[in-house]
The first five atom37 places (N, CA, C, CB, O) and aatype in JSON, in Angstrom:
{
  "aatype": [20, 20, 20, 20, 20, 20, 20, 20, 20, 20, 20, 20, 20, 20, 20, 20, 20, 20, 20, 20, 20, 20, 20, 20, 20, 20, 20, 20, 20, 20, 20, 20, 20, 20, 20, 20, 20, 20, 20, 20, 20, 20, 20, 20, 20, 20, 20, 20, 20, 20, 20, 20, 20, 20, 20, 20, 20, 20, 20, 20, 20, 20, 20, 20, 20, 20, 20, 20, 20, 20, 20, 20, 20, 20, 20, 20, 20, 20, 20, 20, 20, 20, 20, 20, 20, 20, 20, 20, 20, 20, 20, 20, 20, 20, 20, 20, 20, 20, 20, 20, 20, 20, 20, 20, 20, 20, 20, 20, 20, 20, 20, 20, 20, 20, 20, 20, 20, 20, 20, 20, 20, 20, 20, 20, 20, 20, 20, 20, 20, 20, 20, 20, 20, 20, 20, 20, 20, 20, 20, 20, 20, 20, 20],
  "atom_mask": [
    [1, 1, 1, 1, 1],
    [1, 1, 1, 1, 1],
    [1, 1, 1, 1, 1],
    [1, 1, 1, 1, 1],
    [1, 1, 1, 1, 1],
    [1, 1, 1, 1, 1],
    [1, 1, 1, 1, 1],
    [1, 1, 1, 1, 1],
    [1, 1, 1, 1, 1],
    [1, 1, 1, 1, 1],
    [1, 1, 1, 1, 1],
    [1, 1, 1, 1, 1],
    [1, 1, 1, 1, 1],
    [1, 1, 1, 1, 1],
    [1, 1, 1, 1, 1],
    [1, 1, 1, 1, 1],
    [1, 1, 1, 1, 1],
    [1, 1, 1, 1, 1],
    [1, 1, 1, 1, 1],
    [1, 1, 1, 1, 1],
    [1, 1, 1, 1, 1],
    [1, 1, 1, 1, 1],
    [1, 1, 1, 1, 1],
    [1, 1, 1, 1, 1],
    [1, 1, 1, 1, 1],
    [1, 1, 1, 1, 1],
    [1, 1, 1, 1, 1],
    [1, 1, 1, 1, 1],
    [1, 1, 1, 1, 1],
    [1, 1, 1, 1, 1],
    [1, 1, 1, 1, 1],
    [1, 1, 1, 1, 1],
    [1, 1, 1, 1, 1],
    [1, 1, 1, 1, 1],
    [1, 1, 1, 1, 1],
    [1, 1, 1, 1, 1],
    [1, 1, 1, 1, 1],
    [1, 1, 1, 1, 1],
    [1, 1, 1, 1, 1],
    [1, 1, 1, 1, 1],
    [1, 1, 1, 1, 1],
    [1, 1, 1, 1, 1],
    [1, 1, 1, 1, 1],
    [1, 1, 1, 1, 1],
    [1, 1, 1, 1, 1],
    [1, 1, 1, 1, 1],
    [1, 1, 1, 1, 1],
    [1, 1, 1, 1, 1],
    [1, 1, 1, 1, 1],
    [1, 1, 1, 1, 1],
    [1, 1, 1, 1, 1],
    [1, 1, 1, 1, 1],
    [1, 1, 1, 1, 1],
    [1, 1, 1, 1, 1],
    [1, 1, 1, 1, 1],
    [1, 1, 1, 1, 1],
    [1, 1, 1, 1, 1],
    [1, 1, 1, 1, 1],
    [1, 1, 1, 1, 1],
    [1, 1, 1, 1, 1],
    [1, 1, 1, 1, 1],
    [1, 1, 1, 1, 1],
    [1, 1, 1, 1, 1],
    [1, 1, 1, 1, 1],
    [1, 1, 1, 1, 1],
    [1, 1, 1, 1, 1],
    [1, 1, 1, 1, 1],
    [1, 1, 1, 1, 1],
    [1, 1, 1, 1, 1],
    [1, 1, 1, 1, 1],
    [1, 1, 1, 1, 1],
    [1, 1, 1, 1, 1],
    [1, 1, 1, 1, 1],
    [1, 1, 1, 1, 1],
    [1, 1, 1, 1, 1],
    [1, 1, 1, 1, 1],
    [1, 1, 1, 1, 1],
    [1, 1, 1, 1, 1],
    [1, 1, 1, 1, 1],
    [1, 1, 1, 1, 1],
    [1, 1, 1, 1, 1],
    [1, 1, 1, 1, 1],
    [1, 1, 1, 1, 1],
    [1, 1, 1, 1, 1],
    [1, 1, 1, 1, 1],
    [1, 1, 1, 1, 1],
    [1, 1, 1, 1, 1],
    [1, 1, 1, 1, 1],
    [1, 1, 1, 1, 1],
    [1, 1, 1, 1, 1],
    [1, 1, 1, 1, 1],
    [1, 1, 1, 1, 1],
    [1, 1, 1, 1, 1],
    [1, 1, 1, 1, 1],
    [1, 1, 1, 1, 1],
    [1, 1, 1, 1, 1],
    [1, 1, 1, 1, 1],
    [1, 1, 1, 1, 1],
    [1, 1, 1, 1, 1],
    [1, 1, 1, 1, 1],
    [1, 1, 1, 1, 1],
    [1, 1, 1, 1, 1],
    [1, 1, 1, 1, 1],
    [1, 1, 1, 1, 1],
    [1, 1, 1, 1, 1],
    [1, 1, 1, 1, 1],
    [1, 1, 1, 1, 1],
    [1, 1, 1, 1, 1],
    [1, 1, 1, 1, 1],
    [1, 1, 1, 1, 1],
    [1, 1, 1, 1, 1],
    [1, 1, 1, 1, 1],
    [1, 1, 1, 1, 1],
    [1, 1, 1, 1, 1],
    [1, 1, 1, 1, 1],
    [1, 1, 1, 1, 1],
    [1, 1, 1, 1, 1],
    [1, 1, 1, 1, 1],
    [1, 1, 1, 1, 1],
    [1, 1, 1, 1, 1],
    [1, 1, 1, 1, 1],
    [1, 1, 1, 1, 1],
    [1, 1, 1, 1, 1],
    [1, 1, 1, 1, 1],
    [1, 1, 1, 1, 1],
    [1, 1, 1, 1, 1],
    [1, 1, 1, 1, 1],
    [1, 1, 1, 1, 1],
    [1, 1, 1, 1, 1],
    [1, 1, 1, 1, 1],
    [1, 1, 1, 1, 1],
    [1, 1, 1, 1, 1],
    [1, 1, 1, 1, 1],
    [1, 1, 1, 1, 1],
    [1, 1, 1, 1, 1],
    [1, 1, 1, 1, 1],
    [1, 1, 1, 1, 1],
    [1, 1, 1, 1, 1],
    [1, 1, 1, 1, 1],
    [1, 1, 1, 1, 1],
    [1, 1, 1, 1, 1],
    [1, 1, 1, 1, 1],
    [1, 1, 1, 1, 1]
  ],
  "atom_positions": [
    [[1.2, -1.4, -0.12], [0.19, -0.19, 0.19], [0.96, 0.89, 0.3], [-0.69, -0.29, 1.48], [1.79, 0.92, 1.2]],
    [[0.75, 2.37, -0.95], [1.56, 3.52, -1.05], [0.65, 4.59, -0.82], [2.3, 3.65, -2.34], [-0.19, 4.82, -1.7]],
    [[0.68, 5.43, 0.39], [0.54, 6.52, 0.59], [0.81, 7.8, 0.18], [0.71, 6.45, 1.2], [1.89, 8.28, 0.52]],
    [[-0.15, 8.61, -0.64], [0.0, 9.29, -1.15], [-0.91, 10.3, -1.43], [0.39, 8.84, -1.74], [-2.09, 9.96, -1.51]],
    [[-0.59, 11.49, -1.6], [-1.45, 12.87, -2.04], [-1.53, 12.85, -3.08], [-1.06, 14.16, -1.81], [-0.5, 12.65, -3.73]],
    [[-2.6, 13.01, -3.66], [-2.99, 13.21, -5.09], [-3.85, 14.37, -4.83], [-3.75, 11.91, -5.88], [-4.71, 14.36, -3.95]],
    [[-3.58, 15.57, -5.75], [-4.35, 16.43, -6.48], [-5.29, 16.71, -7.73], [-3.78, 16.94, -6.57], [-4.74, 16.5, -8.81]],
    [[-6.95, 17.28, -7.78], [-7.28, 16.94, -8.9], [-7.88, 18.07, -9.08], [-7.91, 15.77, -9.11], [-8.36, 18.72, -8.15]],
    [[-7.91, 18.53, -10.73], [-8.63, 19.49, -11.21], [-10.25, 18.87, -11.29], [-7.93, 19.96, -12.61], [-10.7, 17.74, -11.08]],
    [[-11.05, 20.52, -11.83], [-11.99, 20.03, -12.77], [-13.26, 19.26, -11.42], [-11.03, 18.75, -14.1], [-13.88, 18.2, -11.41]],
    [[-13.17, 20.36, -10.49], [-14.63, 19.95, -9.73], [-16.12, 20.24, -9.94], [-14.57, 20.4, -8.57], [-16.99, 19.74, -9.23]],
    [[-16.43, 21.33, -11.25], [-17.85, 21.43, -11.04], [-18.87, 20.36, -11.52], [-18.21, 22.6, -11.61], [-18.23, 19.52, -12.16]],
    [[-20.09, 20.06, -11.5], [-21.25, 19.36, -11.8], [-22.06, 20.13, -12.48], [-21.89, 18.88, -10.75], [-22.94, 20.45, -11.69]],
    [[-22.26, 20.59, -13.47], [-23.11, 21.24, -13.75], [-24.25, 20.75, -15.02], [-22.41, 22.33, -13.9], [-25.06, 19.86, -14.76]],
    [[-24.24, 21.37, -16.34], [-24.8, 20.45, -16.73], [-23.76, 19.72, -17.85], [-26.13, 20.94, -17.15], [-24.36, 18.81, -18.41]],
    [[-22.62, 19.84, -18.25], [-21.62, 19.2, -18.75], [-20.71, 19.28, -17.59], [-21.15, 19.74, -20.05], [-19.96, 20.25, -17.44]],
    [[-20.77, 18.13, -16.64], [-19.82, 18.26, -15.35], [-18.29, 17.8, -15.63], [-20.43, 17.29, -14.09], [-18.08, 16.69, -16.12]],
    [[-17.23, 18.67, -15.3], [-16.01, 18.07, -15.28], [-15.29, 16.88, -14.83], [-15.56, 18.69, -14.91], [-15.99, 16.3, -14.0]],
    [[-14.26, 16.31, -15.02], [-14.74, 14.98, -14.54], [-13.61, 14.68, -13.45], [-14.87, 13.76, -15.82], [-13.3, 13.52, -13.17]],
    [[-12.91, 16.02, -12.73], [-12.19, 16.15, -11.41], [-13.11, 14.58, -9.94], [-12.62, 18.41, -10.86], [-12.42, 14.02, -9.08]],
    [[-13.95, 14.42, -10.04], [-14.75, 14.24, -9.3], [-15.11, 12.57, -9.2], [-15.72, 15.16, -9.68], [-15.22, 11.79, -8.25]],
    [[-15.25, 12.41, -10.98], [-14.44, 11.05, -10.88], [-13.69, 10.28, -11.78], [-15.14, 10.22, -10.58], [-13.96, 9.4, -12.6]],
    [[-12.14, 11.14, -11.22], [-11.07, 10.89, -11.54], [-11.12, 10.13, -10.3], [-10.11, 11.92, -11.92], [-11.23, 8.91, -10.22]],
    [[-11.0, 11.13, -9.13], [-10.76, 10.88, -7.48], [-11.67, 9.83, -7.24], [-11.1, 12.23, -6.39], [-11.41, 9.2, -6.21]],
    [[-12.7, 9.42, -7.89], [-13.4, 7.94, -7.17], [-12.55, 7.16, -7.9], [-15.22, 7.45, -7.42], [-12.25, 6.13, -7.3]],
    [[-12.09, 7.27, -8.88], [-11.67, 5.93, -9.26], [-10.14, 5.46, -8.51], [-11.59, 5.94, -10.96], [-9.58, 4.4, -8.27]],
    [[-9.87, 6.8, -8.34], [-8.15, 6.52, -7.27], [-8.62, 6.01, -5.96], [-7.0, 8.24, -6.79], [-8.2, 4.95, -5.5]],
    [[-9.53, 6.8, -5.33], [-9.94, 6.62, -4.07], [-10.53, 4.87, -4.06], [-11.13, 7.91, -3.71], [-10.56, 4.3, -2.97]],
    [[-10.89, 4.28, -5.02], [-12.32, 2.98, -4.82], [-10.75, 2.02, -4.88], [-14.15, 2.62, -6.65], [-10.66, 0.99, -4.22]],
    [[-9.67, 2.47, -5.66], [-8.51, 1.52, -6.05], [-8.05, 0.64, -4.55], [-7.09, 2.57, -6.74], [-7.34, 1.14, -3.68]],
    [[-8.48, -0.4, -4.51], [-8.18, -1.31, -3.14], [-6.73, -1.18, -2.31], [-8.25, -2.92, -3.61], [-6.68, -1.33, -1.09]],
    [[-5.37, -0.82, -3.26], [-4.2, -1.02, -2.93], [-4.1, 0.97, -2.52], [-3.16, -1.94, -4.34], [-2.97, 1.42, -2.34]],
    [[-5.0, 1.69, -2.43], [-4.69, 3.4, -2.38], [-5.08, 3.58, -0.82], [-5.84, 4.55, -3.63], [-6.06, 3.18, -0.19]],
    [[-4.11, 4.23, -0.51], [-4.73, 4.53, 1.32], [-4.19, 6.36, 1.44], [-3.47, 3.09, 3.04], [-3.84, 6.94, 2.47]],
    [[-4.24, 6.72, 0.55], [-3.61, 8.46, 0.16], [-4.49, 9.37, 0.81], [-3.64, 9.0, -1.63], [-5.23, 8.97, 1.71]],
    [[-4.47, 10.99, 0.29], [-5.61, 11.26, 0.61], [-5.78, 11.79, -0.99], [-5.82, 12.22, 1.99], [-5.22, 11.45, -2.03]],
    [[-6.55, 12.52, -0.76], [-7.45, 13.27, -1.73], [-7.31, 15.07, -1.63], [-9.1, 12.76, -1.33], [-8.01, 15.6, -0.76]],
    [[-6.31, 16.12, -2.62], [-7.13, 17.47, -2.77], [-7.78, 18.05, -4.1], [-6.25, 18.49, -2.38], [-7.53, 17.68, -5.24]],
    [[-8.57, 18.94, -3.73], [-9.22, 19.27, -4.66], [-8.79, 20.87, -5.21], [-10.56, 19.04, -4.21], [-8.25, 21.59, -4.37]],
    [[-8.94, 21.22, -6.08], [-8.22, 21.89, -7.09], [-9.88, 22.6, -8.01], [-6.96, 20.52, -8.12], [-10.31, 22.04, -9.02]],
    [[-10.37, 23.47, -7.58], [-11.37, 24.02, -8.12], [-11.51, 25.86, -8.46], [-12.33, 23.49, -7.21], [-10.96, 26.6, -7.65]],
    [[-12.07, 26.34, -9.38], [-12.18, 27.0, -9.64], [-12.71, 28.43, -9.36], [-12.27, 26.5, -10.05], [-12.11, 29.5, -9.39]],
    [[-14.39, 28.03, -8.97], [-15.29, 28.44, -8.25], [-15.25, 28.24, -6.87], [-16.23, 28.05, -8.68], [-14.31, 27.54, -6.49]],
    [[-16.11, 28.7, -5.9], [-16.29, 28.44, -4.73], [-17.77, 27.85, -4.65], [-15.99, 29.6, -3.95], [-18.18, 27.58, -3.52]],
    [[-18.75, 27.59, -5.95], [-19.66, 26.53, -5.67], [-19.28, 25.67, -6.92], [-21.29, 26.99, -5.52], [-20.12, 25.64, -7.82]],
    [[-18.37, 25.11, -7.04], [-17.76, 23.65, -7.46], [-17.73, 22.81, -6.67], [-16.55, 23.55, -7.86], [-16.93, 22.63, -5.75]],
    [[-19.23, 21.85, -7.2], [-19.96, 20.71, -5.94], [-18.88, 19.92, -5.47], [-21.24, 19.5, -6.53], [-18.93, 19.54, -4.3]],
    [[-17.56, 19.48, -6.43], [-16.09, 19.06, -5.67], [-16.0, 18.76, -5.04], [-15.27, 19.48, -5.34], [-16.06, 17.63, -4.56]],
    [[-15.62, 20.58, -4.47], [-14.79, 21.01, -3.55], [-15.59, 20.63, -2.05], [-14.47, 22.62, -3.86], [-15.04, 20.67, -0.95]],
    [[-17.13, 20.24, -2.34], [-17.56, 19.72, -0.53], [-17.52, 18.37, -0.63], [-19.29, 20.13, 0.2], [-17.93, 17.82, 0.39]],
    [[-17.14, 17.59, -1.55], [-17.06, 16.14, -1.37], [-15.88, 15.87, 0.15], [-16.4, 15.39, -3.08], [-14.8, 16.32, 0.54]],
    [[-16.59, 15.2, 0.46], [-15.13, 15.18, 1.84], [-15.16, 13.82, 2.03], [-15.37, 16.09, 3.67], [-14.74, 13.16, 2.99]],
    [[-15.74, 13.46, 0.93], [-15.2, 11.43, 0.79], [-14.51, 11.33, 0.21], [-15.93, 10.2, 0.23], [-14.07, 10.18, 0.18]],
    [[-13.86, 12.29, -0.65], [-13.13, 12.32, -1.69], [-11.67, 13.26, -1.53], [-14.07, 12.79, -2.73], [-10.57, 12.88, -1.94]],
    [[-11.9, 14.37, -0.95], [-11.06, 15.59, -0.53], [-10.88, 16.17, 0.41], [-11.21, 16.39, -0.96], [-11.56, 17.17, 0.6]],
    [[-9.8, 15.73, 1.45], [-9.51, 16.31, 2.74], [-9.06, 17.89, 2.78], [-8.42, 15.45, 3.35], [-8.99, 18.6, 3.78]],
    [[-8.74, 18.29, 1.34], [-8.27, 19.77, 1.35], [-8.74, 19.94, 0.05], [-6.62, 20.17, 1.62], [-8.96, 19.08, -0.81]],
    [[-8.87, 21.13, 0.01], [-9.83, 21.78, -0.89], [-9.03, 23.26, -1.07], [-11.51, 21.87, -0.19], [-8.68, 23.86, -0.05]],
    [[-8.78, 23.79, -2.35], [-8.33, 25.12, -2.67], [-9.27, 25.83, -4.1], [-6.6, 24.94, -3.0], [-10.04, 24.99, -4.58]],
    [[-9.31, 27.12, -4.76], [-9.65, 27.8, -5.13], [-8.38, 27.72, -6.74], [-9.86, 28.81, -3.97], [-7.28, 27.83, -6.2]],
    [[-8.23, 27.65, -7.67], [-7.15, 28.11, -8.42], [-7.8, 29.2, -9.46], [-6.38, 26.84, -9.14], [-8.96, 29.26, -9.87]],
    [[-6.65, 30.05, -9.77], [-7.46, 31.32, -10.96], [-7.65, 30.55, -12.14], [-6.4, 32.89, -11.51], [-7.05, 29.51, -12.4]],
    [[-8.56, 31.11, -12.89], [-8.77, 31.34, -14.34], [-7.68, 30.61, -15.3], [-8.74, 32.92, -14.59], [-6.5, 30.97, -15.32]],
    [[-8.15, 29.63, -16.03], [-6.79, 29.97, -17.15], [-6.43, 30.66, -17.97], [-6.5, 29.37, -17.8], [-5.57, 30.55, -18.84]],
    [[-7.48, 31.79, -17.56], [-7.16, 33.43, -18.9], [-6.07, 34.19, -17.79], [-9.22, 35.01, -19.38], [-5.25, 35.01, -18.19]],
    [[-6.19, 33.79, -16.26], [-5.44, 34.08, -15.76], [-3.84, 33.74, -15.5], [-6.02, 34.08, -15.19], [-3.2, 34.32, -14.61]],
    [[-3.25, 32.74, -16.37], [-2.38, 32.43, -16.95], [-1.22, 31.65, -15.71], [-2.04, 33.69, -17.76], [-1.46, 31.36, -14.54]],
    [[0.13, 31.47, -16.53], [1.0, 29.89, -15.67], [1.22, 30.42, -15.0], [2.26, 28.93, -16.03], [1.03, 29.7, -14.02]],
    [[1.72, 31.82, -14.49], [2.4, 32.36, -12.93], [1.31, 32.03, -11.79], [2.71, 34.27, -12.88], [1.45, 31.6, -10.64]],
    [[0.11, 32.4, -12.56], [-0.83, 32.35, -11.37], [-0.9, 31.21, -10.61], [-2.1, 32.55, -11.73], [-0.61, 30.86, -9.46]],
    [[-1.34, 30.77, -11.56], [-1.54, 28.87, -11.36], [-0.57, 28.21, -10.61], [-1.43, 27.95, -12.82], [-0.76, 27.2, -9.93]],
    [[0.73, 28.95, -10.78], [1.69, 28.07, -10.09], [2.09, 28.85, -8.77], [3.02, 27.73, -11.05], [2.85, 28.4, -7.91]],
    [[1.46, 30.08, -8.73], [1.83, 30.64, -7.06], [0.4, 29.79, -6.78], [1.91, 32.87, -6.55], [0.69, 28.6, -6.81]],
    [[-0.56, 29.91, -6.6], [-1.48, 29.13, -5.97], [-1.49, 27.27, -5.49], [-2.45, 29.44, -6.85], [-1.88, 26.67, -4.48]],
    [[-0.87, 26.84, -6.75], [-0.7, 25.59, -6.52], [0.64, 25.31, -5.16], [-0.36, 24.99, -8.07], [0.54, 24.58, -4.17]],
    [[1.63, 26.05, -5.52], [2.48, 26.22, -4.7], [2.68, 26.87, -3.19], [3.0, 26.62, -5.35], [3.67, 26.78, -2.45]],
    [[1.34, 27.59, -2.95], [1.4, 28.1, -1.56], [0.07, 26.79, -1.31], [1.02, 30.18, -1.27], [-0.19, 26.41, -0.17]],
    [[-0.54, 26.33, -2.29], [-1.16, 24.62, -1.49], [-0.54, 24.12, -1.21], [-1.81, 23.53, -1.99], [-0.44, 23.88, -0.01]],
    [[0.5, 23.5, -2.35], [1.66, 22.39, -1.29], [2.57, 22.81, -0.3], [2.73, 21.66, -2.09], [3.17, 22.07, 0.47]],
    [[2.61, 23.83, -0.37], [3.25, 24.64, 1.16], [2.41, 24.23, 2.61], [3.03, 26.6, 1.0], [2.92, 24.08, 3.72]],
    [[0.65, 24.1, 2.15], [0.31, 23.88, 3.53], [-0.38, 22.51, 3.46], [-0.62, 25.06, 4.16], [-0.94, 22.2, 4.52]],
    [[-0.49, 21.48, 2.31], [-0.87, 20.09, 2.29], [0.44, 20.03, 1.05], [-2.79, 19.61, 1.87], [0.66, 20.85, 0.16]],
    [[0.84, 19.37, 1.23], [2.22, 19.18, 0.47], [1.66, 17.66, -0.48], [3.88, 18.87, 1.83], [1.17, 16.61, -0.07]],
    [[2.01, 18.16, -1.98], [0.87, 16.74, -2.57], [2.09, 15.9, -3.57], [-0.98, 17.48, -3.94], [3.01, 16.44, -4.19]],
    [[1.77, 14.46, -3.5], [3.22, 13.28, -4.49], [2.27, 14.08, -6.33], [2.83, 10.07, -4.09], [2.96, 14.02, -7.34]],
    [[1.65, 14.35, -6.38], [1.25, 14.19, -7.52], [-0.28, 15.51, -7.91], [0.94, 12.45, -7.51], [-1.08, 15.79, -7.01]],
    [[-0.38, 16.08, -9.21], [-1.49, 16.74, -9.48], [-2.31, 16.35, -10.74], [-1.13, 18.0, -9.52], [-1.49, 15.92, -11.56]],
    [[-3.4, 16.31, -11.19], [-4.15, 15.48, -12.24], [-4.45, 16.58, -12.93], [-5.43, 14.52, -11.84], [-4.25, 16.99, -11.79]],
    [[-4.78, 17.63, -13.73], [-5.1, 18.14, -14.49], [-6.56, 17.94, -15.53], [-4.09, 18.08, -14.82], [-6.46, 17.79, -16.75]],
    [[-7.53, 17.96, -15.01], [-8.37, 17.25, -16.05], [-9.18, 18.26, -16.59], [-9.26, 16.08, -15.51], [-10.37, 18.07, -16.32]],
    [[-8.97, 19.29, -17.27], [-9.85, 19.96, -17.95], [-8.67, 20.49, -19.22], [-10.69, 21.18, -16.91], [-7.51, 20.75, -18.91]],
    [[-9.07, 20.56, -20.31], [-8.33, 20.6, -21.68], [-7.79, 23.01, -21.65], [-10.12, 19.76, -23.49], [-6.92, 23.77, -22.08]],
    [[-8.83, 23.04, -21.0], [-8.61, 24.75, -21.22], [-7.73, 25.17, -19.83], [-10.4, 25.79, -21.28], [-7.81, 26.34, -19.46]],
    [[-6.54, 23.82, -18.73], [-5.74, 24.42, -17.95], [-3.87, 23.92, -18.54], [-6.31, 23.91, -16.31], [-2.71, 24.19, -18.23]],
    [[-4.75, 22.92, -19.69], [-3.75, 22.13, -20.0], [-2.09, 22.79, -20.23], [-4.32, 21.48, -21.2], [-0.97, 22.5, -19.79]],
    [[-2.65, 23.83, -21.17], [-1.57, 24.86, -21.34], [-0.27, 25.15, -20.9], [-1.95, 25.69, -21.09], [0.9, 25.09, -21.28]],
    [[-1.36, 25.72, -19.38], [-0.63, 26.18, -18.08], [-0.18, 25.39, -17.38], [-1.25, 26.83, -17.26], [0.52, 25.99, -16.57]],
    [[-0.17, 24.1, -17.17], [0.16, 23.31, -16.69], [1.56, 22.85, -17.13], [-0.75, 22.65, -16.74], [2.62, 22.48, -16.62]],
    [[1.07, 23.05, -18.22], [2.9, 22.31, -19.46], [3.49, 23.38, -19.34], [2.89, 21.88, -21.63], [4.72, 23.29, -19.39]],
    [[3.03, 24.47, -19.17], [4.37, 25.98, -18.74], [4.87, 25.76, -17.53], [3.74, 27.79, -18.54], [6.04, 26.12, -17.56]],
    [[4.58, 25.32, -16.4], [4.89, 24.85, -14.95], [5.34, 23.8, -14.64], [4.01, 24.83, -14.22], [6.0, 23.79, -13.6]],
    [[5.2, 22.58, -15.35], [5.55, 21.34, -15.0], [6.86, 21.03, -14.49], [5.35, 20.64, -15.96], [6.9, 20.32, -13.49]],
    [[8.36, 21.57, -15.19], [9.41, 22.2, -14.68], [9.33, 22.02, -12.58], [9.23, 23.97, -15.43], [9.63, 21.41, -11.55]],
    [[8.59, 23.25, -13.34], [8.85, 24.16, -11.84], [7.98, 23.21, -10.72], [8.03, 26.13, -11.9], [8.61, 22.85, -9.72]],
    [[6.36, 22.71, -10.87], [6.24, 21.61, -10.13], [7.22, 20.33, -9.76], [5.33, 21.23, -10.64], [7.1, 19.6, -8.78]],
    [[7.91, 20.28, -10.47], [8.57, 19.16, -10.79], [9.96, 19.39, -9.41], [9.06, 19.17, -12.71], [10.4, 18.6, -8.59]],
    [[10.24, 20.67, -9.66], [11.42, 21.12, -8.94], [10.74, 21.2, -7.33], [12.06, 22.73, -9.62], [11.52, 21.68, -6.51]],
    [[9.5, 20.82, -6.83], [8.79, 21.05, -5.47], [8.05, 19.61, -5.62], [7.67, 22.62, -5.32], [6.84, 19.46, -5.46]],
    [[9.19, 18.33, -6.01], [8.01, 17.53, -5.85], [7.01, 17.05, -6.29], [7.64, 17.73, -5.38], [6.59, 15.9, -6.13]],
    [[6.44, 18.15, -7.07], [5.07, 17.3, -7.66], [4.81, 16.49, -8.72], [4.19, 18.02, -7.96], [5.06, 17.15, -9.73]],
    [[4.36, 15.19, -9.08], [4.62, 14.98, -9.98], [3.07, 15.66, -11.04], [5.12, 13.53, -9.82], [2.14, 16.4, -10.71]],
    [[3.39, 15.03, -12.3], [2.31, 15.36, -12.8], [2.05, 14.19, -14.3], [2.47, 17.04, -13.06], [3.02, 13.63, -14.81]],
    [[0.47, 13.96, -14.89], [0.66, 13.44, -16.11], [0.1, 14.21, -17.28], [0.16, 12.19, -16.09], [-1.02, 14.01, -17.76]],
    [[1.06, 15.22, -17.74], [0.61, 15.73, -19.17], [1.01, 15.25, -20.15], [0.83, 16.86, -19.46], [1.86, 14.36, -20.08]],
    [[0.53, 15.7, -21.4], [1.04, 16.12, -22.83], [2.07, 17.09, -22.73], [-0.07, 16.72, -23.72], [2.15, 18.01, -21.92]],
    [[3.28, 16.63, -24.14], [4.25, 17.9, -24.3], [3.18, 19.16, -25.14], [5.9, 17.38, -25.44], [2.05, 18.87, -25.52]],
    [[3.63, 20.17, -25.27], [2.7, 21.36, -25.83], [2.03, 20.65, -27.63], [4.01, 23.18, -26.03], [0.95, 20.76, -28.22]],
    [[3.64, 19.81, -28.04], [3.12, 19.55, -29.56], [2.55, 18.24, -29.53], [4.29, 19.6, -30.75], [2.15, 17.79, -30.61]],
    [[2.44, 17.58, -28.55], [1.22, 16.34, -28.47], [-0.25, 17.16, -27.83], [1.83, 14.8, -27.12], [-1.3, 16.52, -27.84]],
    [[-0.24, 18.46, -27.34], [-1.19, 18.64, -27.15], [-1.89, 19.06, -28.46], [-1.16, 19.33, -26.17], [-2.82, 18.47, -29.01]],
    [[-1.09, 20.49, -28.96], [-1.36, 20.81, -30.39], [-1.78, 19.79, -31.59], [-0.22, 21.39, -30.79], [-2.42, 20.03, -32.61]],
    [[-1.36, 18.89, -31.26], [-1.77, 17.89, -32.47], [-3.2, 17.05, -32.37], [-0.58, 16.73, -32.58], [-3.83, 16.39, -33.19]],
    [[-3.39, 17.37, -31.14], [-4.83, 16.59, -30.85], [-5.84, 17.85, -30.3], [-4.64, 15.18, -29.48], [-6.95, 17.59, -29.85]],
    [[-5.47, 18.84, -30.36], [-6.24, 19.82, -30.18], [-7.87, 19.72, -31.01], [-5.33, 20.97, -30.59], [-8.12, 18.77, -31.76]],
    [[-8.75, 20.7, -30.76], [-10.0, 20.2, -31.43], [-9.68, 21.15, -32.76], [-11.64, 20.5, -30.48], [-9.88, 20.68, -33.88]],
    [[-9.22, 22.42, -32.62], [-8.75, 23.33, -33.96], [-7.89, 22.69, -34.89], [-7.94, 24.61, -33.6], [-7.88, 23.15, -36.03]],
    [[-6.94, 21.38, -34.53], [-6.44, 20.16, -35.25], [-6.83, 19.06, -35.44], [-5.6, 19.85, -34.95], [-6.1, 18.1, -35.7]],
    [[-8.28, 19.03, -35.3], [-9.18, 17.49, -35.28], [-8.85, 16.91, -36.56], [-11.03, 17.61, -35.17], [-8.32, 15.8, -36.62]],
    [[-9.2, 17.76, -37.89], [-9.18, 17.22, -39.08], [-7.67, 16.91, -39.55], [-9.92, 18.11, -39.97], [-7.5, 16.02, -40.38]],
    [[-6.71, 17.53, -39.11], [-5.29, 17.09, -39.64], [-5.18, 16.21, -39.27], [-4.17, 17.66, -39.43], [-4.65, 15.37, -40.0]],
    [[-5.69, 15.76, -37.68], [-5.21, 14.57, -37.12], [-5.68, 13.88, -37.68], [-5.31, 14.26, -35.98], [-4.99, 12.92, -38.04]],
    [[-7.21, 13.94, -38.13], [-7.9, 12.78, -38.86], [-7.28, 11.91, -39.89], [-8.95, 13.27, -39.47], [-7.18, 10.71, -40.14]],
    [[-6.89, 13.14, -40.42], [-5.77, 13.26, -41.77], [-4.85, 11.67, -42.34], [-4.35, 14.55, -41.14], [-4.81, 10.82, -43.23]],
    [[-4.15, 12.15, -40.93], [-3.26, 11.35, -40.47], [-3.15, 10.37, -40.65], [-3.15, 11.3, -39.65], [-2.24, 9.86, -41.3]],
    [[-4.44, 9.58, -39.9], [-5.14, 8.81, -39.16], [-5.84, 7.69, -40.18], [-6.11, 9.7, -38.32], [-5.97, 6.47, -40.16]],
    [[-6.24, 8.86, -41.18], [-7.16, 8.21, -41.96], [-8.52, 7.71, -41.62], [-6.59, 7.3, -42.33], [-9.01, 6.71, -42.14]],
    [[-9.31, 8.66, -40.49], [-10.54, 8.55, -40.3], [-10.34, 10.14, -40.15], [-11.16, 7.49, -39.14], [-9.55, 10.98, -39.72]],
    [[-12.12, 9.91, -41.09], [-12.92, 10.73, -40.96], [-13.09, 12.13, -40.1], [-13.59, 10.05, -40.78], [-13.16, 12.07, -38.87]],
    [[-13.12, 12.8, -40.48], [-13.26, 13.94, -39.36], [-14.21, 15.27, -39.75], [-11.71, 14.52, -39.04], [-13.58, 15.56, -40.76]],
    [[-15.18, 16.21, -39.69], [-15.64, 16.95, -40.31], [-14.38, 18.08, -40.2], [-17.03, 17.19, -39.88], [-13.53, 18.27, -39.33]],
    [[-14.6, 18.61, -41.28], [-13.59, 20.1, -41.5], [-13.85, 21.36, -40.45], [-13.95, 20.86, -43.17], [-15.02, 21.55, -40.12]],
    [[-12.97, 22.1, -39.97], [-13.37, 23.34, -39.24], [-13.18, 24.48, -40.03], [-12.64, 23.54, -37.98], [-12.39, 24.87, -40.89]],
    [[-14.38, 24.96, -39.34], [-15.06, 26.74, -40.32], [-14.52, 27.45, -40.07], [-16.41, 27.57, -40.17], [-14.74, 28.58, -40.52]]
  ]
}
């Protein structure tokens, strides 16, 4: 049994729910896992911030439009209060900022699961038709 502390983003559960709660639920329900979860939301009304079954600590992050520097500052402040082993971003809109701060997170012993910026660009929605072409899969053209 490994005792780890995992941070997860994307905790809203509106009409189009974010996957953070489900990701943490899967981690928490693994028989061999005995760690704790940290929730990161973008709004005080994000329902996942209040799911004590999955998240022992919760923090608010700046919206992705604020940039990578503000994201890094918030995560490192949270890490000072509640040290974490890994953070899992679950929203497409935040991935570029997380990629930008990945080295800094690593320096603070926070692991991530991130694509490279090139990999993210390859599968972004604006490039989906190009990816479909390369994979010989029919994909509607972007206009």
